[in-house]
N, C-alpha and C positions, 0 to 999 in steps of 0.2 A: 491327431489331437488338436493341433492348431486350427484346423478347419472347423472342428466342432466348437471350439471356443469362439471363433469369429462368428459362427452361426448363432451362438447364444447371445452375443453382444449386439447383433443386428436388431434394431428396434423399429424397423420399417412398419409404418401403419400406426405407430403410437400417436403421432401428431394428429391423424385423422380422428382417433378415438378421443383425444383431448379436445379437439374442436367440437366434436359431437356433444361431449359432456358440458362444455362451456356454452354452447348454443342452447342446450336443454335448460341449463340453469338460468340463462337470460330470458328465455320464454316463460319459465315459471315465475321469475321475478316480475316480468311485465304483466302477466296475468294477475298476480297478486296486487300489483300497483293499480291496475285498471279496476279491480274489484273494490279496492279501498277508495280510490278517487271517485268512483261512481256512486258512492253512498251519499245520502241526502245531507248529512251533517258536514261532510268534507266539502261537498259542492257549495253549500251555503258559506262555509268558512273561506273557501277560495274566492268566491264572488265578493265577500266582504273585504278581503285583503286587496283584491284588484280594484274595487270601487274606492277604497281608501287611498290607494296609491295613485289613482288617476284623478281624483277630485277631492 
């Protein structure tokens, strides 16, 4: 019985799955951010902010 309980408590591989989910979420966020920043309105707004900050 003790051997069975120890086997059930073993969570080997969970960290790999957690890293995979975290990486997938980061890639999805980066893709969304790239799509938003790539739009014409956002590009113009960022250029205006940078121009104002530099000069």
